[in-house]
C-alpha positions as CSV (number, residue, x, y, z in Angstrom):
1,X,7.4,17.4,4.2
2,X,5.9,16.8,7.4
3,X,2.1,15.3,6.6
4,X,1.1,15.5,10.4
5,X,0.5,18.4,12.7
6,X,0.7,16.6,16.4
7,X,-0.2,18.1,19.5
8,X,-0.7,16.7,23.0
9,X,-1.7,19.4,25.2
10,X,-5.3,20.7,25.7
11,X,-4.9,24.0,25.3
12,X,-3.3,23.5,21.0
13,X,-6.8,21.6,20.1
14,X,-9.2,23.6,18.4
15,X,-12.7,22.3,18.2
16,X,-13.1,19.5,16.4
17,X,-16.4,19.7,13.5
18,X,-17.2,17.5,11.4
19,X,-20.1,17.4,9.4
20,X,-20.7,13.8,10.5
21,X,-21.0,14.4,14.2
22,X,-24.4,16.0,13.9
23,X,-25.6,13.8,10.8
24,X,-27.9,12.5,13.4
25,X,-30.0,15.1,13.7
26,X,-30.5,16.1,10.7
27,X,-31.9,12.6,8.8
28,X,-35.3,12.4,7.3
29,X,-37.0,9.1,6.6
30,X,-39.8,8.7,4.4
31,X,-43.2,8.3,5.9
32,X,-43.6,4.6,4.5
33,X,-40.7,3.4,5.7
34,X,-40.6,0.0,7.5
35,X,-40.2,0.1,11.4
36,X,-35.9,-0.4,11.7
37,X,-34.3,-2.4,13.6
38,X,-31.5,-0.5,15.8
39,X,-28.4,-2.2,15.2
40,X,-25.1,-1.1,13.1
41,X,-25.0,-2.6,9.4
42,X,-22.5,-4.5,7.6
43,X,-20.4,-2.2,5.3
44,X,-20.8,-3.6,1.6
45,X,-18.0,-3.8,-0.9
46,X,-20.1,-1.3,-3.0
47,X,-20.5,1.0,0.1
48,X,-16.8,3.0,-0.3
49,X,-14.8,3.6,-3.4
50,X,-11.5,1.4,-3.2
51,X,-9.3,3.8,-3.7
52,X,-11.1,6.6,-1.6
53,X,-11.0,4.3,1.4
54,X,-7.5,3.3,0.8
55,X,-6.5,6.8,1.0
56,X,-8.7,7.5,4.2
57,X,-6.5,4.5,5.6
58,X,-3.1,5.9,4.5
59,X,-4.0,9.6,6.1
60,X,-6.3,9.4,8.7
61,X,-6.0,5.8,10.3
62,X,-2.7,6.1,11.5
63,X,-2.4,4.1,14.9
64,X,-4.1,0.6,16.3
65,X,-7.6,0.7,17.2
66,X,-8.1,-2.5,19.2
67,X,-10.7,-1.1,21.5
68,X,-12.7,1.2,19.2
69,X,-12.9,3.8,16.5
70,X,-15.0,6.1,14.7
71,X,-14.8,7.2,11.1
72,X,-16.6,10.0,9.7
73,X,-16.9,10.5,5.9
74,X,-18.5,13.8,4.6
75,X,-21.3,13.9,1.8
76,X,-21.2,17.0,0.0
77,X,-19.6,19.2,2.6
78,X,-17.3,18.7,5.8
79,X,-14.0,16.6,5.9
80,X,-12.9,13.1,6.9
81,X,-12.3,12.4,10.3
82,X,-11.2,9.8,12.9
83,X,-11.0,9.2,16.5
84,X,-9.2,5.8,17.5
85,X,-9.0,4.3,21.2
86,X,-5.9,1.5,21.6
87,X,-4.1,-0.1,24.1
88,X,-0.3,0.8,24.6
89,X,1.3,-2.6,26.1
90,X,3.5,-2.6,28.9
91,X,7.1,-2.0,28.1
92,X,9.8,-4.5,29.2
93,X,11.5,-2.3,32.2
94,X,8.9,-0.2,32.3
95,X,7.1,0.7,35.7
96,X,3.8,1.9,34.0
97,X,1.9,-1.5,33.1
98,X,-1.0,-1.4,30.1
99,X,-2.0,2.2,29.1
100,X,-4.8,3.4,27.2
101,X,-4.5,6.4,24.3
102,X,-7.4,8.3,22.2
103,X,-6.0,9.7,18.6
104,X,-8.1,11.6,16.5
105,X,-7.2,12.9,13.2
106,X,-8.9,15.3,10.7
107,X,-8.2,16.1,7.0
108,X,-7.4,19.6,6.5
109,X,-9.3,19.7,3.2
110,X,-12.0,17.1,1.8
111,X,-10.2,13.8,0.7
112,X,-13.0,12.7,-1.7
113,X,-12.7,16.5,-3.3
114,X,-9.2,16.2,-3.7
115,X,-9.1,12.7,-4.9
116,X,-11.6,13.5,-7.6
117,X,-9.9,16.6,-8.7
118,X,-6.2,14.4,-9.1
119,X,-7.6,12.0,-11.5
120,X,-7.1,9.4,-8.4
121,X,-3.4,10.2,-7.9
122,X,-1.9,9.5,-4.4
123,X,-2.6,12.8,-2.0
124,X,-0.2,14.0,0.6
125,X,-2.7,16.7,2.3
126,X,-2.2,18.4,5.5
127,X,-3.4,16.0,8.4
128,X,-4.1,17.8,12.1
129,X,-3.5,14.9,15.2
130,X,-4.0,15.0,18.7
131,X,-3.5,12.5,20.9
132,X,-4.3,12.1,24.7
133,X,-4.1,9.2,27.4
134,X,-7.2,8.2,28.9
135,X,-8.3,6.6,32.2
136,X,-8.8,2.8,32.0
137,X,-12.3,3.1,33.1
138,X,-13.5,5.2,30.5
139,X,-11.5,2.9,27.8
140,X,-12.7,-0.7,28.9
141,X,-16.3,0.8,29.0
142,X,-15.9,2.4,25.7
143,X,-14.5,-0.9,24.3
144,X,-17.6,-3.0,26.3
145,X,-20.1,-0.8,24.2
146,X,-18.3,-1.0,20.7
147,X,-18.3,-4.8,21.0
148,X,-21.7,-5.1,22.1
149,X,-22.5,-2.8,19.1
150,X,-20.7,-4.8,16.9
151,X,-21.5,-8.2,17.8
152,X,-25.0,-7.3,16.9
153,X,-24.4,-6.0,13.3
154,X,-26.9,-7.4,11.3
155,X,-28.2,-6.5,7.9
156,X,-31.0,-3.8,7.8
157,X,-34.2,-4.0,6.5
158,X,-35.3,-2.5,3.4
159,X,-37.0,0.7,3.5
160,X,-37.8,4.1,1.6
161,X,-35.7,6.6,2.6
162,X,-34.4,10.4,1.9
163,X,-31.8,11.2,3.7
164,X,-30.6,15.2,4.2
165,X,-27.1,14.1,4.2
166,X,-25.2,11.6,2.9
167,X,-22.6,11.4,5.4
168,X,-21.4,8.1,6.6
169,X,-20.0,7.0,10.2
170,X,-18.1,3.9,10.5
171,X,-17.6,2.0,13.3
172,X,-14.9,-0.7,14.3
173,X,-13.3,-2.8,16.7
174,X,-11.4,-6.1,17.5
175,X,-14.2,-8.6,18.7
176,X,-12.7,-12.0,19.4
177,X,-9.4,-11.6,17.8
178,X,-11.1,-10.0,14.3
179,X,-11.6,-6.6,13.1
180,X,-15.5,-6.1,12.6
181,X,-16.8,-2.7,10.5
182,X,-19.9,-1.8,10.2
183,X,-21.9,1.7,9.3
184,X,-24.6,3.6,11.2
185,X,-28.3,3.8,10.5
186,X,-29.7,7.3,11.6
187,X,-33.2,6.8,11.1
188,X,-34.8,8.7,13.9
189,X,-36.2,5.8,15.4
190,X,-32.9,4.2,16.2
191,X,-32.4,5.7,19.3
192,X,-29.6,3.4,20.1
193,X,-27.5,3.9,16.8
194,X,-27.8,7.5,17.7
195,X,-26.8,7.2,21.0
196,X,-24.0,5.5,20.1
197,X,-22.8,8.7,17.7
198,X,-23.3,11.1,20.4
199,X,-21.0,8.9,22.6
200,X,-18.3,8.9,19.5
201,X,-18.7,12.5,19.3
202,X,-18.1,13.2,23.1
203,X,-14.8,11.6,22.6
204,X,-13.8,14.1,19.9
205,X,-15.1,16.8,22.6
206,X,-12.6,15.3,25.1
207,X,-9.9,16.5,23.3
208,X,-10.9,20.1,24.0
209,X,-11.1,19.9,27.9
210,X,-8.0,20.9,29.8
211,X,-6.5,18.4,31.6
212,X,-7.8,19.6,34.9
213,X,-11.4,18.7,33.6
214,X,-10.7,15.5,31.7
215,X,-11.3,13.0,34.7
216,X,-14.7,14.1,35.2
217,X,-15.6,14.4,31.6
218,X,-13.7,10.6,31.2
219,X,-16.0,9.5,34.4
220,X,-19.0,10.7,32.1
221,X,-18.3,9.2,29.2
222,X,-17.6,5.9,30.8
223,X,-21.0,6.1,32.7
224,X,-22.8,7.0,29.2
225,X,-21.1,4.0,27.8
226,X,-22.1,1.7,30.3
227,X,-25.6,2.9,30.6
228,X,-26.2,1.9,26.9
229,X,-24.6,-1.4,27.1
230,X,-27.1,-2.2,29.5
231,X,-30.1,-0.7,27.6
232,X,-28.5,-2.9,24.6
233,X,-28.5,-6.0,27.0
234,X,-32.0,-5.5,28.8
235,X,-34.8,-8.2,28.2
236,X,-36.9,-7.0,25.3
């Protein structure tokens, strides 16, 4: 049985809605929380169940992601999803140079829920997949933003927090030839983190626009990504 539903035309792409997409806007922190540092935090070995993460990787992370990737893992509601940005090297004999592709994948049912019901046995649930080519300028701007954020990954200060939603958002890319994976701290005070999440959401929205509107949307994403890079690199 074919596991993936693959569509490459915008008219077939339904709106991608995962609970992680709006997670940053519904997170509450206790009043006594210490002031956060606004950066991504390392992914600890105890953050994800190994069997669950292996299943997510096998089902959703089906393309390279050398430039950028965001993975949404739901809390009590929603389904898992990912968006990956990667290069397609020039093929021998082809007149085309390096190309840039973006792929979104989404589970049709919550993987964590199905895995629990199966007793940990391997799953093969339907996965929706959407593929699109993107302009070089957009791809390189996003890659620069991901590298900048991932290079600043550091432990977060201990804080007393209460989270309305227990979703997890993971960001990754290749930095200096090695993959770095980090997670988002959705404290409302973390403006850079939440802007990064919104930019990841805009990558998902890109799939919903017709081809005629994508150049304009790509330029908006490029400008937004570089604006955040500039803010991150500004003297403090």
